[in-house]
C-alpha positions as CSV (number, residue, x, y, z in Angstrom):
1,M,13.0,1.0,47.7
2,R,9.6,2.6,48.2
3,D,10.2,2.6,51.9
4,D,13.9,2.9,52.1
5,R,15.7,6.2,51.3
6,R,19.0,5.7,53.1
7,L,21.5,8.5,52.9
8,R,24.2,7.6,50.4
9,S,27.7,9.2,50.4
10,D,28.4,7.7,46.9
11,R,27.1,8.9,43.6
12,H,25.9,7.1,40.5
13,P,29.0,6.1,38.6
14,V,28.2,8.1,35.5
15,F,31.8,8.3,34.3
16,W,32.3,4.5,34.5
17,V,29.1,3.8,32.8
18,L,30.0,6.3,30.0
19,L,33.4,4.5,29.7
20,V,31.6,1.1,29.4
21,W,29.3,2.5,26.8
22,A,32.2,4.1,24.8
23,L,34.2,0.8,24.9
24,G,31.1,-1.2,23.8
25,I,30.3,1.2,20.9
26,G,34.0,1.4,20.0
27,L,34.3,-2.4,19.8
28,L,31.1,-2.6,17.7
29,S,32.3,0.1,15.4
30,V,35.7,-1.6,14.9
31,L,34.0,-4.9,14.1
32,A,31.6,-3.3,11.7
33,F,33.9,-0.6,10.3
34,P,33.8,-1.8,6.7
35,Y,30.0,-1.9,6.8
36,I,29.7,1.5,8.4
37,M,32.0,3.1,5.9
38,E,30.2,1.5,3.0
39,R,26.8,2.3,4.6
40,R,25.8,-1.4,4.6
41,F,22.7,-1.6,6.9
42,P,22.4,-4.6,9.2
43,G,19.2,-5.8,7.5
44,P,16.3,-5.1,5.1
45,D,14.1,-3.6,7.9
46,D,16.6,-0.9,8.6
47,V,16.7,-0.1,4.9
48,L,13.0,0.0,4.5
49,R,12.7,2.2,7.6
50,L,14.9,4.8,5.9
51,V,12.8,4.5,2.8
52,Q,9.7,5.2,4.9
53,V,11.3,8.3,6.5
54,R,12.4,9.5,3.0
55,D,8.9,9.2,1.8
56,L,7.6,11.2,4.7
57,L,10.2,14.0,4.2
58,D,9.3,14.0,0.5
59,G,5.7,14.9,1.3
60,Q,3.9,11.6,1.8
61,G,1.0,12.1,4.2
62,W,1.6,11.7,8.0
63,F,-1.2,9.2,8.3
64,D,-0.4,7.5,5.0
65,L,1.9,4.6,5.9
66,R,1.5,2.8,2.5
67,Q,4.5,1.9,0.6
68,Y,3.4,2.6,-3.0
69,R,6.5,1.2,-4.6
70,I,5.9,-2.3,-3.2
71,N,3.3,-4.3,-5.2
72,P,2.3,-1.3,-7.4
73,P,0.0,0.3,-8.1
74,D,-1.9,-0.6,-4.9
75,G,1.1,-0.6,-2.6
76,V,1.3,-2.1,0.8
77,A,0.0,-0.6,4.0
78,M,2.9,-1.0,6.5
79,H,2.2,-1.9,10.1
80,W,5.2,0.2,11.4
81,S,4.6,3.2,13.6
82,R,5.4,6.8,12.9
83,L,6.8,7.1,16.4
84,V,10.1,5.6,15.2
85,D,10.1,7.8,12.2
86,I,9.9,11.0,14.3
87,P,13.4,11.2,15.7
88,L,15.0,10.0,12.4
89,A,13.1,12.6,10.4
90,L,13.8,15.5,12.8
91,A,17.5,14.7,13.0
92,I,17.8,14.4,9.3
93,L,16.0,17.7,8.8
94,A,18.3,19.4,11.3
95,L,21.5,18.1,9.7
96,E,20.4,18.4,6.0
97,P,21.2,22.1,5.6
98,L,24.7,21.5,7.0
99,V,25.9,18.3,5.3
100,G,23.4,17.4,2.7
101,T,20.7,14.7,2.6
102,A,22.8,11.6,2.1
103,M,25.4,12.6,4.7
104,A,22.6,13.6,7.2
105,E,20.9,10.1,6.7
106,W,24.2,8.4,7.3
107,I,25.1,10.4,10.4
108,V,21.7,9.9,12.0
109,A,21.7,6.2,11.3
110,L,25.2,6.0,12.8
111,V,24.6,8.0,16.0
112,L,21.0,7.4,17.0
113,P,21.3,3.7,18.0
114,P,24.3,4.3,20.3
115,L,22.4,7.1,22.0
116,I,19.5,4.8,22.7
117,L,22.0,2.3,24.1
118,L,23.4,5.1,26.4
119,A,20.0,5.8,27.7
120,V,19.3,2.2,28.5
121,L,22.7,1.8,30.2
122,M,22.1,4.9,32.4
123,I,18.6,3.7,33.4
124,V,19.7,0.1,34.2
125,S,22.9,1.1,36.0
126,R,21.0,3.7,38.1
127,L,18.5,1.1,39.2
128,A,21.4,-1.2,40.2
129,W,23.1,1.6,42.0
130,R,20.0,2.4,44.0
131,L,19.6,-1.2,44.9
132,F,23.2,-2.1,45.7
133,G,26.0,0.4,44.9
134,R,28.5,1.7,42.4
135,L,30.3,-1.6,41.6
136,E,27.0,-3.4,40.9
137,A,25.9,-0.5,38.7
138,V,29.0,-0.7,36.6
139,F,28.7,-4.5,36.3
140,A,25.1,-4.2,35.2
141,A,26.3,-2.0,32.3
142,I,29.1,-4.4,31.5
143,I,26.6,-7.3,31.4
144,L,24.5,-5.5,28.8
145,V,27.4,-4.6,26.7
146,L,28.7,-8.2,26.7
147,W,25.2,-9.5,25.8
148,S,25.6,-9.9,22.0
149,S,21.9,-10.4,21.2
150,F,21.2,-7.2,23.0
151,M,24.0,-5.2,21.4
152,I,23.1,-6.3,17.9
153,Q,20.0,-4.1,18.3
154,M,22.1,-1.1,19.4
155,Q,24.8,-1.2,16.7
156,P,25.4,1.8,14.4
157,L,23.0,1.8,11.4
158,R,20.4,-0.4,13.2
159,I,17.6,2.1,12.9
160,D,14.6,-0.3,13.1
161,H,12.2,-0.2,16.0
162,H,13.7,-2.8,18.4
163,S,16.0,-0.5,20.3
164,W,13.1,1.8,21.1
165,Q,11.1,-1.1,22.5
166,I,14.1,-2.1,24.7
167,L,14.2,1.5,26.0
168,S,10.5,1.4,26.8
169,V,11.0,-1.8,28.9
170,A,14.0,-0.2,30.7
171,I,12.0,2.9,31.6
172,A,9.0,0.8,32.9
173,L,11.4,-1.2,35.0
174,W,12.9,2.0,36.5
175,A,9.5,3.4,37.1
176,L,8.6,0.3,39.1
177,S,11.1,1.4,41.7
178,W,9.8,4.9,42.3
179,R,8.4,5.9,45.6
180,S,5.1,7.4,44.3
181,A,2.6,4.8,43.2
182,V,0.8,7.3,40.9
183,R,3.9,8.7,39.3
184,G,5.6,5.3,39.0
185,G,2.6,3.5,37.7
186,A,1.8,6.2,35.2
187,A,5.4,6.4,33.9
188,A,5.5,2.6,33.4
189,G,2.1,2.8,31.7
190,I,3.3,5.5,29.3
191,A,6.5,3.7,28.5
192,M,4.6,0.4,27.8
193,G,1.9,2.3,25.9
194,L,4.5,3.8,23.5
195,G,6.3,0.4,23.3
196,V,3.2,-1.5,22.3
197,I,2.2,1.2,19.8
198,I,5.6,0.7,18.2
199,S,5.1,-3.0,18.0
200,L,3.0,-5.7,19.6
201,E,6.2,-7.6,20.4
202,V,6.3,-5.8,23.7
203,L,2.8,-7.1,24.7
204,P,4.0,-9.9,27.0
205,M,6.0,-7.3,29.0
206,V,2.9,-5.1,29.2
207,A,1.2,-8.0,30.9
208,G,4.3,-8.7,33.1
209,F,4.4,-5.2,34.5
210,G,0.6,-5.3,35.1
211,A,1.0,-8.6,36.9
212,V,3.6,-7.2,39.3
213,M,1.4,-4.2,40.1
214,A,-1.6,-6.6,40.7
215,L,0.6,-8.5,43.2
216,R,1.3,-5.2,45.0
217,W,-2.5,-4.6,45.2
218,V,-3.1,-8.2,46.6
219,R,-0.4,-7.7,49.3
220,D,-1.6,-4.3,50.3
221,H,-4.9,-2.6,49.4
222,R,-3.2,0.8,49.7
223,E,-0.9,-0.2,46.8
224,R,-3.8,-0.5,44.3
225,L,-2.9,2.9,42.9
226,W,0.1,1.3,41.1
227,L,-2.1,-0.8,38.9
228,T,-4.8,1.8,38.6
229,A,-2.3,4.5,37.4
230,Y,-0.5,2.0,35.2
231,M,-3.7,0.8,33.4
232,Q,-5.1,4.3,32.9
233,A,-1.8,5.7,31.7
234,L,-1.4,2.7,29.4
235,A,-4.8,3.1,27.8
236,L,-4.6,6.8,27.5
237,T,-1.2,6.7,25.9
238,I,-2.3,4.1,23.4
239,V,-5.4,6.2,22.5
240,I,-3.4,9.4,22.1
241,A,-0.5,7.8,20.2
242,F,-2.8,5.9,17.9
243,A,-4.8,9.0,17.1
244,A,-1.6,11.1,16.6
245,T,0.1,8.5,14.3
246,R,-2.8,6.6,12.6
247,G,-5.7,9.0,12.8
248,I,-9.1,7.5,13.3
249,P,-9.3,4.9,10.5
250,A,-12.1,2.6,9.6
251,A,-12.0,-1.0,10.9
252,S,-8.9,-2.7,9.7
253,P,-8.6,-6.4,8.8
254,F,-5.0,-6.3,10.3
255,C,-4.2,-7.1,13.9
256,D,-0.4,-7.2,13.6
257,A,-0.3,-3.7,15.2
258,I,-2.4,-1.8,17.7
259,S,-5.9,-1.5,16.1
260,L,-9.3,-0.4,17.3
261,P,-10.2,-3.8,18.9
262,H,-7.0,-3.7,20.9
263,I,-7.7,-0.1,22.0
264,G,-11.2,-1.1,23.1
265,F,-9.7,-3.9,25.2
266,F,-7.2,-1.6,27.0
267,V,-9.9,1.1,27.6
268,I,-12.3,-1.4,29.1
269,A,-9.5,-2.8,31.2
270,A,-8.5,0.6,32.5
271,L,-12.0,1.7,33.3
272,G,-12.7,-1.6,35.0
273,T,-9.5,-1.3,37.1
274,G,-10.6,2.2,38.2
275,V,-14.0,1.0,39.2
276,I,-12.6,-1.9,41.2
277,A,-10.0,0.4,42.9
278,A,-12.8,2.6,44.1
279,L,-14.5,-0.2,46.0
280,P,-13.8,-1.0,49.6
281,K,-11.1,-3.6,50.4
282,L,-12.2,-6.9,49.0
283,P,-11.1,-10.5,49.5
284,V,-8.6,-11.8,47.0
285,I,-11.1,-14.3,45.5
286,M,-13.6,-11.4,44.8
287,L,-10.8,-9.3,43.3
288,A,-9.9,-12.2,41.0
289,G,-13.5,-12.6,40.0
290,L,-14.0,-8.9,39.2
291,F,-10.8,-8.7,37.2
292,T,-11.8,-11.9,35.3
293,L,-15.1,-10.2,34.5
294,V,-13.3,-7.1,33.2
295,G,-11.0,-9.2,31.1
296,A,-14.0,-11.1,29.7
297,L,-15.6,-7.8,28.7
298,G,-12.4,-6.7,27.0
299,L,-12.1,-10.0,25.1
300,G,-15.8,-9.8,24.2
301,F,-15.2,-6.4,22.6
302,I,-12.4,-7.9,20.5
303,A,-14.7,-10.8,19.5
304,I,-17.3,-8.4,18.3
305,S,-15.2,-5.7,16.7
306,G,-12.3,-7.8,15.4
307,P,-12.4,-11.5,15.8
308,Q,-9.4,-11.9,13.5
309,C,-7.3,-10.5,16.3
310,F,-7.6,-13.8,18.2
311,T,-5.4,-15.4,15.5
312,A,-1.6,-15.0,15.4
313,P,-0.5,-12.1,13.1
314,F,1.4,-14.6,10.9
315,G,-1.3,-17.3,11.0
316,V,-2.9,-16.0,7.8
317,L,0.2,-16.3,5.6
318,D,0.0,-18.2,2.4
319,P,1.7,-21.7,2.9
320,L,4.5,-20.8,0.4
321,V,5.2,-17.5,2.4
322,R,5.0,-19.3,5.7
323,D,7.3,-22.2,4.7
324,Y,9.9,-20.4,2.6
325,W,10.0,-16.9,4.2
326,Y,8.6,-16.8,7.7
327,A,10.1,-20.1,8.8
328,N,13.5,-18.6,7.9
329,V,13.0,-15.4,10.0
330,M,14.8,-17.1,12.9
331,E,14.5,-14.3,15.5
332,G,10.7,-14.8,15.3
333,M,10.9,-18.5,15.9
334,P,10.8,-20.4,19.2
335,I,14.1,-21.0,21.1
336,W,14.3,-24.6,20.0
337,R,14.4,-23.6,16.4
338,Q,17.6,-21.6,16.8
339,A,21.1,-22.9,16.1
340,P,22.8,-24.5,19.2
341,E,25.3,-21.7,19.5
342,E,22.3,-19.4,19.9
343,Y,20.0,-21.1,22.2
344,L,22.7,-22.6,24.5
345,V,24.1,-19.1,25.1
346,A,20.5,-17.8,25.7
347,I,19.7,-20.6,28.2
348,A,23.0,-19.9,30.1
349,Q,22.3,-16.2,30.3
350,M,18.7,-16.7,31.5
351,A,19.8,-19.4,34.0
352,I,22.4,-17.1,35.5
353,A,19.9,-14.2,35.9
354,L,17.2,-16.5,37.4
355,F,19.8,-18.0,39.8
356,A,21.0,-14.5,40.9
357,C,17.4,-13.4,41.5
358,T,16.7,-16.5,43.5
359,L,19.7,-15.8,45.7
360,L,18.5,-12.3,46.2
361,I,15.1,-13.5,47.3
362,L,16.6,-15.8,49.8
363,R,19.2,-13.3,51.2
364,R,16.9,-10.3,51.5
365,R,14.2,-9.4,54.0
366,D,11.1,-7.3,54.2
367,W,10.5,-4.9,51.2
368,Q,13.7,-6.0,49.5
369,R,12.5,-9.6,49.4
370,R,9.1,-8.5,48.0
371,W,10.9,-6.4,45.4
372,W,13.0,-9.4,44.2
373,Q,9.9,-11.6,44.2
374,E,8.3,-9.1,41.9
375,Y,11.4,-9.0,39.8
376,M,11.3,-12.7,39.4
377,V,7.8,-12.4,38.0
378,L,9.2,-10.1,35.3
379,L,12.1,-12.4,34.6
380,I,9.8,-15.4,34.2
381,V,7.5,-13.6,31.9
382,A,10.4,-12.5,29.7
383,A,11.9,-16.0,29.8
384,I,8.6,-17.6,28.6
385,S,8.4,-14.9,25.9
386,T,11.9,-15.7,24.8
387,I,11.2,-19.4,24.6
388,A,8.2,-18.7,22.4
389,T,9.8,-15.9,20.3
390,F,13.5,-15.7,20.4
391,R,13.8,-12.0,19.7
392,S,12.3,-11.3,23.2
393,L,15.7,-12.2,24.6
394,Y,16.7,-8.6,24.4
395,F,13.9,-7.7,26.8
396,F,15.2,-10.4,29.2
397,A,18.6,-8.8,28.9
398,V,17.4,-5.5,30.2
399,L,15.9,-7.2,33.2
400,A,18.8,-9.6,33.7
401,A,21.5,-6.9,33.9
402,V,20.7,-5.9,37.5
403,P,20.7,-9.3,39.3
404,S,23.5,-10.6,37.0
405,G,25.5,-7.4,37.7
406,W,25.1,-8.1,41.5
407,L,26.2,-11.7,41.1
408,A,29.3,-10.5,39.1
409,S,30.2,-8.1,41.8
410,R,29.9,-10.8,44.5
411,A,32.1,-13.1,42.4
412,V,34.7,-10.3,42.1
413,A,34.5,-9.8,45.8
414,L,35.2,-13.5,46.3
415,V,38.2,-13.3,44.0
416,R,39.5,-10.3,46.0
417,D,38.7,-11.4,49.5
418,G,38.0,-15.2,49.3
419,K,39.9,-17.5,51.6
420,G,40.6,-21.1,51.0
421,L,41.3,-23.1,47.9
422,V,37.6,-23.6,47.0
423,A,36.8,-19.9,47.1
424,R,39.9,-19.0,45.1
425,V,39.1,-21.5,42.4
426,F,35.4,-21.1,42.3
427,A,35.3,-17.3,42.3
428,P,37.2,-16.7,39.1
429,V,35.1,-19.4,37.3
430,L,31.9,-17.8,38.6
431,T,33.0,-14.4,37.4
432,Y,33.8,-15.7,34.0
433,L,30.5,-17.6,33.7
434,V,28.5,-14.5,34.7
435,L,30.3,-12.1,32.4
436,M,30.9,-14.4,29.5
437,P,28.4,-17.3,29.5
438,G,28.7,-17.7,25.8
439,A,32.3,-18.8,25.7
440,P,32.1,-22.1,27.7
441,V,28.9,-23.2,26.0
442,A,30.4,-22.7,22.5
443,V,32.1,-26.0,22.9
444,G,28.8,-27.7,23.7
445,S,27.1,-26.1,20.8
446,Q,29.6,-27.4,18.4
447,L,29.0,-30.9,19.7
448,L,25.3,-30.5,19.1
449,Q,25.6,-29.2,15.6
450,S,25.2,-31.7,12.8
451,E,28.3,-32.4,10.8
452,A,26.2,-32.9,7.7
453,H,25.7,-29.7,5.6
454,S,23.4,-29.5,2.6
455,S,25.4,-28.9,-0.5
456,P,24.6,-25.8,-2.5
457,A,22.0,-26.1,-5.2
458,I,24.1,-24.2,-7.6
459,A,27.8,-24.4,-8.1
460,G,29.8,-21.3,-7.5
461,S,30.6,-19.0,-4.6
462,E,29.4,-19.9,-1.1
463,E,26.4,-18.1,0.4
464,V,27.1,-15.0,2.4
465,R,25.1,-12.8,4.7
466,L,23.0,-10.1,3.1
467,R,25.2,-7.4,4.6
468,E,28.4,-9.0,3.2
469,S,27.1,-9.5,-0.3
470,S,29.3,-8.5,-3.2
471,C,26.2,-7.1,-4.8
472,D,26.9,-3.9,-2.8
473,L,23.2,-3.7,-2.0
474,A,23.6,-1.0,0.6
475,R,24.7,1.6,-2.0
476,S,23.3,2.8,-5.2
477,T,24.2,0.6,-8.3
478,T,24.7,3.1,-11.1
479,G,23.5,0.8,-13.9
480,L,20.4,-0.4,-12.2
481,A,19.4,3.1,-11.0
482,A,19.9,4.5,-14.5
483,L,17.3,2.2,-16.1
484,P,13.9,3.7,-16.9
485,R,11.7,3.7,-13.9
486,S,9.9,0.4,-13.7
487,T,8.8,-2.5,-11.6
488,I,11.4,-5.1,-10.7
489,F,10.7,-8.8,-9.9
490,S,13.4,-9.8,-7.3
491,P,13.8,-11.9,-4.2
492,L,12.3,-10.5,-1.1
493,D,15.5,-9.6,0.7
494,V,16.8,-7.6,-2.2
495,G,13.6,-5.4,-2.6
496,P,14.3,-2.8,0.2
497,F,17.7,-2.0,-1.2
498,I,16.3,-1.5,-4.7
499,L,13.7,0.9,-3.1
500,L,16.4,2.8,-1.2
501,N,19.0,3.2,-4.0
502,T,16.9,3.4,-7.2
503,P,13.6,5.0,-8.3
504,H,12.2,1.6,-9.2
505,S,9.3,-0.3,-7.6
506,V,9.4,-4.0,-6.6
507,V,6.8,-6.7,-6.5
508,A,7.4,-7.6,-2.9
509,T,9.7,-7.3,0.1
510,G,9.9,-9.5,3.2
511,H,7.0,-7.7,5.0
512,H,4.0,-9.9,5.6
513,R,1.2,-7.5,4.7
514,A,2.2,-8.0,1.1
515,N,1.3,-11.7,1.6
516,L,-0.1,-12.4,-1.9
517,A,2.7,-10.5,-3.7
518,M,5.2,-12.4,-1.6
519,R,3.6,-15.6,-2.6
520,D,3.9,-14.6,-6.2
521,V,7.6,-13.8,-5.9
522,I,8.3,-17.2,-4.3
523,A,6.1,-19.1,-6.6
524,G,7.6,-17.4,-9.6
525,M,11.1,-18.1,-8.5
526,I,10.6,-21.8,-7.8
527,S,8.4,-22.5,-10.8
528,T,9.6,-23.4,-14.3
529,P,10.2,-20.5,-16.6
530,D,7.0,-21.2,-18.5
531,E,5.0,-21.1,-15.3
532,A,6.8,-18.1,-13.9
533,R,6.3,-15.9,-17.0
534,P,2.6,-15.2,-16.4
535,I,3.3,-14.3,-12.8
536,V,6.0,-11.8,-13.8
537,E,3.8,-10.3,-16.5
538,R,0.8,-10.1,-14.2
539,H,2.8,-7.7,-12.0
540,Q,3.9,-5.8,-15.1
541,A,7.5,-6.3,-14.1
542,D,10.0,-5.0,-16.7
543,Y,13.1,-6.5,-15.1
544,V,14.2,-9.5,-13.1
545,V,17.0,-9.0,-10.7
546,I,18.8,-11.4,-8.4
547,C,21.9,-11.3,-6.2
548,T,23.7,-14.6,-6.8
549,D,25.8,-14.9,-3.6
550,I,23.1,-14.6,-0.8
551,A,21.1,-17.4,0.7
552,E,17.6,-16.6,-0.4
553,P,17.8,-17.4,-4.2
554,R,20.0,-20.5,-3.5
555,M,17.4,-21.8,-1.0
556,L,14.6,-21.2,-3.5
557,A,16.7,-23.0,-6.1
558,Q,16.9,-26.0,-3.8
559,V,13.2,-26.0,-3.4
560,G,12.3,-25.5,-7.0
561,G,14.9,-27.8,-8.4
562,P,17.4,-27.3,-11.3
563,E,14.6,-26.4,-13.8
564,S,13.1,-23.7,-11.7
565,L,13.4,-20.1,-12.9
566,V,15.8,-19.1,-10.1
567,A,18.0,-22.1,-10.6
568,R,18.3,-21.3,-14.3
569,L,19.2,-17.7,-13.5
570,L,21.8,-18.7,-11.0
571,A,23.3,-21.1,-13.5
572,G,23.5,-18.4,-16.1
573,A,20.9,-20.1,-18.4
574,P,17.9,-17.7,-18.4
575,P,14.8,-18.5,-20.5
576,D,14.4,-16.9,-23.9
577,W,11.8,-14.4,-22.6
578,L,14.6,-12.7,-20.5
579,E,17.4,-10.7,-22.0
580,H,20.5,-10.3,-19.9
581,L,21.7,-6.7,-19.4
582,D,25.4,-6.1,-18.9
583,L,25.2,-3.1,-16.5
584,E,27.8,-1.2,-14.7
585,G,28.0,-2.7,-11.2
586,P,29.1,-5.8,-9.2
587,E,29.2,-9.1,-11.0
588,A,27.0,-10.9,-8.5
589,L,24.1,-8.5,-9.3
590,K,22.3,-10.0,-12.3
591,V,19.7,-8.1,-14.3
592,W,17.5,-9.3,-17.1
593,R,14.9,-7.3,-19.2
594,V,11.6,-9.0,-19.8
595,R,11.2,-9.3,-23.5
596,G,8.0,-7.7,-24.8
597,G,7.7,-5.7,-21.6
598,R,6.7,-2.1,-21.5
């Protein structure tokens, strides 16, 4: 691609990609129509993101990312980036004079994720078009739209940060194909810099793109500008974005987001890369030694300035929080912790993309073979990242779309032009497997699932997903909102909805920097009422609230046993220090006043 600029008579199939996008969003909207109309956000993180944007628009400081209504009065310093808040806040401000605040929030949450999806589809399909042609470009878009774990992050009302990270990976991949080493490396560095500022989840892909550019340097000394431009743009973007969104804070004990130790590492790596690039051509062994030295210097800076950054961000969680909250955040768990219907589909999708890329390596020559070898490096990095942390599967999806789209187009060509019984039978099966790998593995997943299901701890209605709860958590509950402003002791998943729809504060939500408050909520729920009361009173909570039909309180009741506070509340037998309030609202939302409270 950097050497080949063949004249093309065809054009990028913008219309067909737009059609694929429209059909994908249309299908998502139909499936989620009741949730969209009732403004039921996909998850608590989307809700808390809107709370953070509201606080910003209501006058909270730009550099102040503390949520003061979580664990009051101290609050919780959030690890989220203002970069994601910017488009949400600007769009709401633009629409607010026309339709009002509530409608503006709904429209923005509805429209922004599909627009990010459109940008990703256009980038990926354009890369496939440049490599192959129009048909492959369309199939690359189709592959992404059919990839459910990817589309979940692009659905209407999904306003958390994941879609922006996916877009950053797509832009970096596109930049890798540019002719100019300086422009391409810099664009990839900027995209990855913004992505890693948004969240450290993208860090493996930062390393993956760096590895590809290092391979280019090893193959040809003249290609060293790729890595040099990438590292310098990456470090500069991180420094500028950090200063613009975080200010210049004092040393922080947190390493779950880009912090000063990370910045020092990237700056040292960028300066070291520039120095090495300025040297005459060196043997590979000397290059490896110099880069090892630069890496050691960067790691040494982290060891001096923030040794806690060598531990996993969730490694410091209290055992209760780790076992009964983090262990249930399945997207953050390894692939083998997922349900069979999840990991089997993921394995099939990854295997197809790796197989397609292998075929392309074997079939291509010269620069195209080198390109697909580099592409394989990215796929392997994304696959390893997915195995370790399942949510990385949507990064793999962006990369997989191009080779899988090519394989789908070849399968369709075999269906159209194949001769002989084998080709006519094999081609439709291959087409089906490439486009819909999840369907055939569904049968296998059912066979692997255990037929034994744990019985509910509490008799009554079956558990439902948070979004489907009859508590109507996504919209304001009149009775709860009308209570005097106070602190509420509630399960972690319910907290963000209380913050969004009422003026109240909560003890904790499912966000790990409130580790000790989260521990208190879990401990209070699974303890006996007598043991729980001092915990509730220590947080000066005036009300206890639970939603009876979601999984979290029922899981905690299983842990705590029938005499635990949460089990007593689910069974309708509260302790005498709680007074039930019969408020206007759904029956599943239960509210008690703490007797003797403020």
